[in-house]
N, C-alpha and C positions, 0 to 999 in steps of 0.2 A: 504495499501501500504507498509508503515511502519513496519508493521509485519513480511511483505512476507521481508521485509530487512533478519532481525536478524532473521525465519526463514531456510531463504539459506543461513546462515553464517551454521548452525547446531549444533550444542550440546556446542561443547569451539572453534566452531567460533567463540564467541563473549565477549571470551577471550578477546583477545592481545587486543584489542577498548577500551575493558573496559578497563579495565590496564591501557594503556596511558590516558586515561577522565580521572580516579581516581588519574594520575601524579603529573595532572596541577591546581587540585582542589585547592590544596591552602600547603604554607612551612613551612619546621616544624620551630616549634618556641619551648620558654624556655621562662623562666624567672628570673629573677638573683637580686642575694643581698647581704647584704654582708657591708662592715666598712673598712672605706678611713682616713688611717691614717698616720699622718707625721710623725718621732721622737718618734715614742710610743704614741706621744695623738693623738683624732682622731682630722679631719678637721672637726672646728662645724660646714659650709655651703659651700655655693658652687656652683656651678654646674657639671654637670659629663653625660658626653657626649661618651660612644659610637661609631667607628665612621666607616662600613663598610669599609672592601679593597673589598670585592668583587664587592661592585653596589651592597649592597644590603639596602635600611634607614634605616636610622643613627636613635639609640634611646638618648636621654636628659631627666638626671630628675635633681631635685634638696637636694643637701645631707642638713639633717639631722641632728640636732642641738648636734645629741651623735653618728655625725660621719656617720648612718648608712644610707644606701638606699636600692631602688627595682628596679626593671625595670619590669611591668608585663608581660610583653610581647612586644620581639623582637624575630627575623626572626636568626635562629642555623645558623652562620657562623661565620668568624674571626674581630675581630673590633681590632682597637686601641683608650684607652682605655686615655679622652683628658676632664683635671681637672682644674676645674678657681677658684678664690676664689678673680679674683681682684673686680668684680662688689663688693665685699664688705670693698673694704679697705677707715676707716675715712680718707678721703681728706682733716682732719683741715682745712680748710675757711670756714664761718661762710658768709654767702647768704646775698649781702648787705640791708639796711633795717633789721637785726632780732637781731642787739645790743639792747639789758631792753626789748624782748622783753617778755611780762609774759604770761598766760594766765586766762583768769576772774575767781572768785574767786569756788570752786568750781570744776570745768573744768580743764586736764589737757588738754596737749600744741601740742593732734591729734598725737603724738606719734616724732615731732618732740623736737631737741633736738640740740637748738645749740651750742655747743661745741662739738657735735662726739660720743658722748661717747654710743648711745648707736647702734650702731653698732659695737665701740673694742670689744667686747667679744667674737661675731660672725668672723670676720678676724680668719684669722690663713697663711701667708705669706710660698707661695711653688713656687720650681720657676717654670719659667714665663717655659719651655722644657713640663713641664707639659701637657698646657695647648694648645698648637696644635697641629692638628694632622701629621703633614714634624717634627720636634723635638721628641713627645714622645716615647718611645722608653715599654708602658707599655702594651702588647694587652693581649685579652682571645678569645678563641673558646667559641663561645657558643653552646650550645650539645643539644637538644630532649629537654622537663624538668624540673624543676625543681630546682638551682642549688647554692651554695655561690661562689662569688671571695671578699674574702678580698685583697684590693690595696692598697701597700704603694707607698707614694709621696716623699720619703727619697730623 
């Protein structure tokens, strides 16, 4: 019975039906990579988010220590770009009870440094306006395929 439906459409009758079905099968996607800089120097950590202006899914990635980033799969469209480094900002405070802490001989502190110096090499201050979609002036139109886009947050 199903076969008789397709047969009844004739040689080209099924073509518009197939085109409509194929159009809804998937959105065009691309991959975007580049480098995030401020005042000519790399932003050495933080988060990068592409927020769609067209109700498409957002994409977030971590900025690498050399300032590079890669978003391997993102739908084609226009996005506002948000860059946030505040999560890496050293607090300058030492947790209560941490004074005088020493790891056992032959072991490490497990990444804890009471001085906060382990984070100071990755934090780069950038203006707060770049961290919110309402205030950032950074935009990019993603196309299908592989593309490069460097981001300057000066």
